[in-house]
BAGUKOL-753309 format. One line per 8 residues: their letters; for each residue x, y, z of N, C-alpha, C. Coordinates in nm, 2 decimals, decimal comma, always signed. Layout:
BEGIN
A> X/Y/Z/X/Y/Z/X/Y/Z; ...
***
This chain:
BEGIN
XXXXXXXX> +14,93/+9,16/+6,56/+14,82/+9,12/+6,49/+14,74/+9,24/+6,43; +14,69/+9,22/+6,30/+14,61/+9,32/+6,24/+14,48/+9,32/+6,30; +14,40/+9,42/+6,27/+14,26/+9,43/+6,33/+14,17/+9,32/+6,28; +14,21/+9,24/+6,18/+14,13/+9,13/+6,13/+14,17/+8,99/+6,18; +14,28/+8,99/+6,25/+14,34/+8,86/+6,29/+14,27/+8,82/+6,43; +14,21/+8,91/+6,49/+14,16/+8,88/+6,62/+14,02/+8,96/+6,64; +13,92/+8,88/+6,68/+13,79/+8,94/+6,71/+13,76/+8,90/+6,85; +13,69/+8,97/+6,93/+13,65/+8,94/+7,06/+13,50/+8,96/+7,08
XXXXXXXX> +13,44/+8,88/+7,17/+13,30/+8,90/+7,21/+13,30/+8,90/+7,36; +13,19/+8,91/+7,41/+13,18/+8,91/+7,56/+13,25/+8,79/+7,62; +13,23/+8,67/+7,56/+13,29/+8,55/+7,62/+13,40/+8,48/+7,53; +13,42/+8,53/+7,41/+13,50/+8,46/+7,32/+13,61/+8,54/+7,26; +13,72/+8,46/+7,22/+13,83/+8,52/+7,15/+13,85/+8,44/+7,03; +13,84/+8,51/+6,91/+13,86/+8,45/+6,78/+13,99/+8,50/+6,72; +14,07/+8,41/+6,69/+14,21/+8,45/+6,64/+14,24/+8,37/+6,51; +14,32/+8,43/+6,43/+14,37/+8,37/+6,31/+14,44/+8,23/+6,36
XXXXXXXX> +14,41/+8,12/+6,30/+14,48/+8,00/+6,33/+14,63/+8,01/+6,31; +14,70/+7,93/+6,39/+14,85/+7,91/+6,37/+14,88/+7,76/+6,35; +15,00/+7,74/+6,32/+15,04/+7,60/+6,31/+15,02/+7,53/+6,44; +15,02/+7,59/+6,56/+14,99/+7,54/+6,69/+14,84/+7,49/+6,71; +14,76/+7,53/+6,61/+14,62/+7,48/+6,62/+14,60/+7,36/+6,53; +14,69/+7,30/+6,47/+14,67/+7,18/+6,39/+14,60/+7,07/+6,46; +14,66/+7,04/+6,58/+14,60/+6,93/+6,66/+14,45/+6,96/+6,70; +14,42/+7,09/+6,71/+14,28/+7,12/+6,74/+14,19/+7,11/+6,62
XXXXXXXX> +14,25/+7,14/+6,50/+14,18/+7,12/+6,37/+14,15/+6,97/+6,36; +14,24/+6,88/+6,39/+14,22/+6,74/+6,38/+14,12/+6,69/+6,48; +14,13/+6,74/+6,60/+14,04/+6,70/+6,72/+13,90/+6,71/+6,68; +13,87/+6,84/+6,63/+13,73/+6,88/+6,60/+13,68/+6,81/+6,48; +13,76/+6,80/+6,37/+13,72/+6,74/+6,24/+13,73/+6,59/+6,25; +13,79/+6,53/+6,35/+13,79/+6,39/+6,36/+13,67/+6,33/+6,43; +13,60/+6,42/+6,51/+13,49/+6,38/+6,58/+13,37/+6,35/+6,49; +13,32/+6,23/+6,49/+13,21/+6,19/+6,41/+13,08/+6,28/+6,42
XXXXXXXX> +13,05/+6,32/+6,55/+12,94/+6,41/+6,57/+12,97/+6,55/+6,52; +13,09/+6,61/+6,52/+13,10/+6,73/+6,47/+13,09/+6,73/+6,31; +13,12/+6,63/+6,25/+13,11/+6,63/+6,10/+12,99/+6,54/+6,05; +12,90/+6,51/+6,14/+12,78/+6,43/+6,10/+12,71/+6,48/+5,98; +12,68/+6,60/+5,97/+12,61/+6,66/+5,86/+12,70/+6,69/+5,74; +12,83/+6,69/+5,76/+12,93/+6,73/+5,65/+13,04/+6,62/+5,66; +13,01/+6,50/+5,63/+13,11/+6,40/+5,63/+13,23/+6,42/+5,54; +13,22/+6,49/+5,44/+13,34/+6,53/+5,35/+13,43/+6,61/+5,42
XXXXXXXX> +13,39/+6,67/+5,52/+13,50/+6,76/+5,60/+13,57/+6,69/+5,71; +13,53/+6,56/+5,74/+13,59/+6,48/+5,84/+13,74/+6,45/+5,81; +13,83/+6,45/+5,91/+13,97/+6,43/+5,90/+14,01/+6,30/+5,98; +14,10/+6,23/+5,93/+14,15/+6,11/+6,00/+14,29/+6,12/+6,05; +14,37/+6,20/+5,99/+14,51/+6,20/+6,02/+14,56/+6,34/+6,04; +14,68/+6,35/+6,10/+14,75/+6,48/+6,14/+14,78/+6,54/+6,00; +14,82/+6,46/+5,90/+14,87/+6,52/+5,78/+14,75/+6,58/+5,71; +14,63/+6,53/+5,72/+14,51/+6,59/+5,67/+14,48/+6,72/+5,74
XXXXXXXX> +14,50/+6,72/+5,87/+14,48/+6,85/+5,95/+14,58/+6,95/+5,91; +14,70/+6,92/+5,88/+14,81/+7,01/+5,84/+14,77/+7,07/+5,71; +14,72/+6,98/+5,61/+14,69/+7,03/+5,48/+14,56/+7,13/+5,49; +14,46/+7,10/+5,58/+14,35/+7,19/+5,60/+14,39/+7,31/+5,65; +14,49/+7,32/+5,76/+14,54/+7,44/+5,81/+14,61/+7,52/+5,71; +14,68/+7,45/+5,62/+14,75/+7,52/+5,51/+14,66/+7,59/+5,42; +14,55/+7,53/+5,38/+14,44/+7,60/+5,29/+14,40/+7,73/+5,37; +14,36/+7,71/+5,50/+14,32/+7,82/+5,58/+14,42/+7,93/+5,58
XXXXXXXX> +14,55/+7,90/+5,60/+14,65/+8,00/+5,61/+14,67/+8,07/+5,48; +14,66/+7,99/+5,37/+14,67/+8,04/+5,23/+14,56/+8,15/+5,21; +14,44/+8,12/+5,26/+14,33/+8,22/+5,25/+14,36/+8,34/+5,32; +14,41/+8,33/+5,44/+14,45/+8,45/+5,51/+14,55/+8,53/+5,44; +14,65/+8,46/+5,39/+14,76/+8,53/+5,31/+14,71/+8,61/+5,19; +14,62/+8,54/+5,12/+14,57/+8,59/+4,99/+14,47/+8,70/+5,02; +14,38/+8,69/+5,12/+14,26/+8,78/+5,14/+14,27/+8,86/+5,26; +14,35/+8,82/+5,35/+14,35/+8,90/+5,48/+14,24/+8,86/+5,58
XXXXXXXX> +14,17/+8,75/+5,55/+14,06/+8,70/+5,65/+14,05/+8,56/+5,61; +13,97/+8,49/+5,69/+13,94/+8,35/+5,67/+13,86/+8,29/+5,79; +13,92/+8,18/+5,83/+13,85/+8,12/+5,96/+13,94/+8,15/+6,08; +13,86/+8,16/+6,19/+13,92/+8,19/+6,31/+13,91/+8,08/+6,40; +14,01/+8,07/+6,49/+14,00/+7,96/+6,60/+13,94/+8,03/+6,71; +13,84/+7,96/+6,78/+13,75/+8,02/+6,88/+13,79/+7,95/+7,01; +13,81/+8,04/+7,11/+13,84/+8,00/+7,25/+13,76/+8,09/+7,35; +13,73/+8,03/+7,45/+13,67/+8,12/+7,56/+13,78/+8,22/+7,60
XXXXXXXX> +13,74/+8,34/+7,63/+13,84/+8,44/+7,66/+13,91/+8,40/+7,79; +14,05/+8,41/+7,78/+14,13/+8,37/+7,89/+14,15/+8,22/+7,92; +14,10/+8,15/+7,82/+14,11/+8,00/+7,84/+14,19/+7,94/+7,71; +14,26/+7,83/+7,74/+14,34/+7,77/+7,63/+14,26/+7,67/+7,54; +14,18/+7,59/+7,58/+14,12/+7,49/+7,49/+14,04/+7,55/+7,38; +14,07/+7,50/+7,25/+13,99/+7,55/+7,14/+13,85/+7,49/+7,14; +13,76/+7,57/+7,13/+13,61/+7,53/+7,12/+13,57/+7,49/+6,99; +13,63/+7,55/+6,89/+13,59/+7,53/+6,75/+13,65/+7,64/+6,66
XXXXXXXX> +13,58/+7,65/+6,54/+13,63/+7,74/+6,43/+13,51/+7,81/+6,37; +13,53/+7,93/+6,33/+13,42/+8,02/+6,27/+13,49/+8,11/+6,18; +13,43/+8,14/+6,06/+13,49/+8,23/+5,98/+13,42/+8,22/+5,84; +13,48/+8,29/+5,75/+13,43/+8,30/+5,61/+13,53/+8,27/+5,51; +13,48/+8,22/+5,39/+13,57/+8,20/+5,27/+13,49/+8,24/+5,15; +13,56/+8,30/+5,05/+13,49/+8,33/+4,93/+13,46/+8,20/+4,85; +13,34/+8,21/+4,78/+13,31/+8,10/+4,70/+13,20/+8,16/+4,60; +13,15/+8,07/+4,51/+13,04/+8,12/+4,43/+12,91/+8,04/+4,46
XXXXXXXX> +12,81/+8,12/+4,45/+12,67/+8,05/+4,46/+12,58/+8,12/+4,35; +12,52/+8,03/+4,27/+12,43/+8,08/+4,17/+12,51/+8,16/+4,07; +12,64/+8,13/+4,05/+12,72/+8,21/+3,96/+12,77/+8,35/+4,01; +12,75/+8,37/+4,13/+12,78/+8,51/+4,21/+12,88/+8,48/+4,31; +12,98/+8,58/+4,32/+13,07/+8,57/+4,44/+13,00/+8,59/+4,57; +13,03/+8,51/+4,67/+12,97/+8,53/+4,80/+13,07/+8,49/+4,90; +13,05/+8,52/+5,03/+13,13/+8,48/+5,14/+13,05/+8,37/+5,21; +13,10/+8,25/+5,23/+13,04/+8,14/+5,30/+13,07/+8,14/+5,45
XXXXXXXX> +12,97/+8,15/+5,53/+13,00/+8,15/+5,68/+13,01/+8,00/+5,72; +13,12/+7,98/+5,79/+13,15/+7,84/+5,84/+13,16/+7,85/+5,99; +13,10/+7,74/+6,06/+13,12/+7,73/+6,20/+13,11/+7,59/+6,24; +13,21/+7,54/+6,31/+13,22/+7,40/+6,36/+13,29/+7,40/+6,49; +13,21/+7,34/+6,58/+13,26/+7,34/+6,72/+13,26/+7,19/+6,78; +13,36/+7,18/+6,86/+13,37/+7,04/+6,94/+13,23/+7,02/+7,01; +13,19/+6,89/+7,00/+13,06/+6,86/+7,07/+13,06/+6,90/+7,22; +13,17/+6,90/+7,28/+13,18/+6,94/+7,43/+13,14/+7,08/+7,44
XXXXXXXX> +13,15/+7,17/+7,34/+13,12/+7,31/+7,34/+12,97/+7,34/+7,30; +12,90/+7,24/+7,26/+12,77/+7,27/+7,21/+12,67/+7,30/+7,32; +12,56/+7,37/+7,28/+12,45/+7,39/+7,37/+12,48/+7,52/+7,46; +12,58/+7,59/+7,45/+12,61/+7,70/+7,53/+12,62/+7,84/+7,46; +12,57/+7,83/+7,33/+12,57/+7,96/+7,26/+12,70/+8,01/+7,20; +12,81/+7,92/+7,22/+12,93/+7,97/+7,15/+12,93/+7,99/+7,01; +12,87/+7,89/+6,93/+12,86/+7,91/+6,79/+12,78/+8,03/+6,74; +12,67/+8,05/+6,81/+12,60/+8,17/+6,77/+12,67/+8,31/+6,81
XXXXXXXX> +12,74/+8,30/+6,92/+12,82/+8,42/+6,95/+12,93/+8,45/+6,85; +13,00/+8,34/+6,82/+13,11/+8,35/+6,71/+13,06/+8,39/+6,58; +12,94/+8,33/+6,54/+12,90/+8,35/+6,40/+12,85/+8,49/+6,40; +12,78/+8,55/+6,51/+12,73/+8,68/+6,50/+12,85/+8,78/+6,49; +12,95/+8,75/+6,56/+13,07/+8,84/+6,55/+13,13/+8,84/+6,40; +13,13/+8,72/+6,34/+13,18/+8,71/+6,21/+13,09/+8,78/+6,11; +12,96/+8,77/+6,12/+12,86/+8,83/+6,04/+12,89/+8,98/+6,05; +12,90/+9,03/+6,17/+12,92/+9,18/+6,19/+13,05/+9,22/+6,13
XXXXXXXX> +13,16/+9,14/+6,14/+13,28/+9,17/+6,09/+13,28/+9,18/+5,93; +13,21/+9,08/+5,88/+13,20/+9,07/+5,73/+13,12/+9,19/+5,67; +13,02/+9,23/+5,74/+12,93/+9,34/+5,69/+13,02/+9,47/+5,69; +13,11/+9,48/+5,79/+13,19/+9,61/+5,81/+13,31/+9,61/+5,71; +13,36/+9,49/+5,69/+13,50/+9,47/+5,62/+13,49/+9,42/+5,48; +13,38/+9,35/+5,45/+13,37/+9,29/+5,31/+13,23/+9,32/+5,27; +13,18/+9,44/+5,26/+13,04/+9,47/+5,23/+13,00/+9,44/+5,10; +13,08/+9,43/+5,00/+13,05/+9,40/+4,85/+13,01/+9,26/+4,83
XXXXXXXX> +13,04/+9,17/+4,93/+13,01/+9,03/+4,90/+12,89/+8,98/+5,00; +12,79/+8,93/+4,94/+12,68/+8,88/+5,02/+12,73/+8,76/+5,11; +12,69/+8,76/+5,23/+12,73/+8,65/+5,32/+12,62/+8,55/+5,33; +12,65/+8,43/+5,31/+12,56/+8,32/+5,30/+12,61/+8,21/+5,41; +12,52/+8,11/+5,44/+12,55/+8,00/+5,51/+12,48/+7,89/+5,44; +12,55/+7,77/+5,43/+12,50/+7,65/+5,36/+12,47/+7,55/+5,47; +12,35/+7,51/+5,49/+12,31/+7,43/+5,60/+12,22/+7,30/+5,55; +12,26/+7,19/+5,60/+12,18/+7,07/+5,57/+12,04/+7,08/+5,63
XXXXXXXX> +11,94/+7,03/+5,55/+11,80/+7,05/+5,60/+11,77/+6,97/+5,74; +11,85/+6,87/+5,77/+11,82/+6,80/+5,90/+11,92/+6,86/+6,00; +12,00/+6,96/+5,98/+12,08/+7,01/+6,09/+12,01/+7,13/+6,15; +11,93/+7,09/+6,25/+11,85/+7,20/+6,32/+11,93/+7,29/+6,40; +12,03/+7,24/+6,47/+12,12/+7,33/+6,55/+12,19/+7,44/+6,46; +12,24/+7,39/+6,35/+12,31/+7,49/+6,26/+12,22/+7,59/+6,20; +12,10/+7,55/+6,17/+11,99/+7,64/+6,12/+11,96/+7,74/+6,22; +11,95/+7,70/+6,35/+11,93/+7,79/+6,46/+12,05/+7,89/+6,48
XXXXXXXX> +12,17/+7,85/+6,46/+12,28/+7,94/+6,47/+12,27/+8,05/+6,35; +12,25/+8,00/+6,24/+12,23/+8,10/+6,12/+12,12/+8,19/+6,15; +12,01/+8,16/+6,19/+11,90/+8,25/+6,22/+11,94/+8,35/+6,33; +12,00/+8,30/+6,44/+12,03/+8,38/+6,55/+12,14/+8,48/+6,52; +12,23/+8,45/+6,42/+12,33/+8,53/+6,38/+12,29/+8,63/+6,28; +12,15/+8,64/+6,25/+12,10/+8,74/+6,17/+12,07/+8,70/+6,02; +12,09/+8,58/+5,98/+12,07/+8,54/+5,84/+11,92/+8,50/+5,83; +11,87/+8,49/+5,71/+11,74/+8,44/+5,69/+11,74/+8,34/+5,56
XXXXXXXX> +11,64/+8,25/+5,57/+11,63/+8,16/+5,46/+11,61/+8,22/+5,32; +11,68/+8,17/+5,23/+11,66/+8,21/+5,08/+11,65/+8,09/+5,00; +11,53/+8,03/+5,01/+11,49/+7,90/+4,95/+11,53/+7,89/+4,80; +11,50/+8,00/+4,74/+11,53/+8,00/+4,59/+11,68/+7,97/+4,56; +11,77/+7,98/+4,65/+11,91/+7,95/+4,62/+11,95/+7,81/+4,67; +11,86/+7,74/+4,74/+11,89/+7,60/+4,77/+11,95/+7,52/+4,66; +12,02/+7,43/+4,69/+12,09/+7,34/+4,58/+12,17/+7,24/+4,63; +12,23/+7,16/+4,54/+12,32/+7,05/+4,58/+12,45/+7,10/+4,64
XXXXXXXX> +12,50/+7,04/+4,75/+12,63/+7,05/+4,80/+12,71/+6,93/+4,81; +12,83/+6,93/+4,86/+12,92/+6,82/+4,87/+12,86/+6,70/+4,94; +12,78/+6,73/+5,04/+12,72/+6,62/+5,12/+12,57/+6,62/+5,12; +12,51/+6,66/+5,02/+12,36/+6,66/+5,00/+12,30/+6,80/+4,98; +12,18/+6,82/+4,99/+12,11/+6,94/+4,97/+12,16/+7,05/+5,06; +12,19/+7,17/+5,01/+12,22/+7,28/+5,10/+12,10/+7,36/+5,10; +12,06/+7,40/+5,22/+11,96/+7,51/+5,25/+12,05/+7,63/+5,26; +12,01/+7,75/+5,19/+12,09/+7,86/+5,20/+12,02/+7,97/+5,29
XXXXXXXX> +12,11/+8,03/+5,37/+12,07/+8,14/+5,46/+12,16/+8,26/+5,42; +12,10/+8,38/+5,41/+12,16/+8,50/+5,36/+12,16/+8,61/+5,47; +12,27/+8,67/+5,49/+12,27/+8,79/+5,59/+12,19/+8,90/+5,52; +12,14/+8,98/+5,61/+12,05/+9,09/+5,57/+12,12/+9,18/+5,46; +12,25/+9,21/+5,48/+12,31/+9,31/+5,38/+12,32/+9,25/+5,25; +12,32/+9,11/+5,24/+12,34/+9,05/+5,11/+12,20/+9,00/+5,05; +12,10/+9,02/+5,12/+11,97/+8,96/+5,07/+11,93/+9,04/+4,94; +11,96/+9,17/+4,93/+11,92/+9,23/+4,81/+12,00/+9,19/+4,69
XXXXX> +12,13/+9,16/+4,72/+12,21/+9,12/+4,61/+12,18/+8,98/+4,56; +12,13/+8,89/+4,65/+12,09/+8,76/+4,62/+11,94/+8,74/+4,58; +11,88/+8,85/+4,57/+11,72/+8,84/+4,54/+11,71/+8,76/+4,42; +11,58/+8,71/+4,40/+11,55/+8,64/+4,28/+11,56/+8,73/+4,16; +11,59/+8,66/+4,05/+11,58/+8,73/+3,93/+11,67/+8,84/+3,92
***
C-alpha cells in the first residue's frame, strides 16, 4: 500500500476500499438513519453498491486518494467511510470532506477522529485545494463533526445541494482561498 492508501489514528484504521467492502458500502448506505439527511445517497441493491464502489475506486485510480473504509484498529467490522473528493463550489475547485458511519458506530467520536485525520492528510497532501464540508442545516451531529475536525462555517458559500440547502464549512487552510469576493 502507498502512504495514501492507509491512515491510522489512535483508535482507527482508514484504508482504501476494496471490492471486499461492497457489502459494507451497501449496509451503511441502505440504513435509513445513515442517509436521513442525504436521501439521494441511499442504496437499495448490491449492484448499486458495486457501482458506488466503482466510482470510489475510479477516483483512487485517477487521483491517488478518495474515500477510506474506517474500522477500529485490529477489528474487522466496517464502522463507516470517510474521505475527500474533488468538486466545484462557487466556481472554484475544492475537496469535499465526506463522512458516513453506521448508526451502531455513532456517539463514540469515530467520525470526528476519522474526519480529523482526513483533514490533516488533505492539508499535507493536497494543500492547493480548499477543503470543505457540505452539511444540512438540521444535521447537528454532522455540524459538530465538521467543527471538531477543524472546519468553520462559511455562510457566504451556503447554497442548494442535491438534498436541500448545504451549509458550508471550510478548513482553516482553505478559508483564505474561499474568502468573500
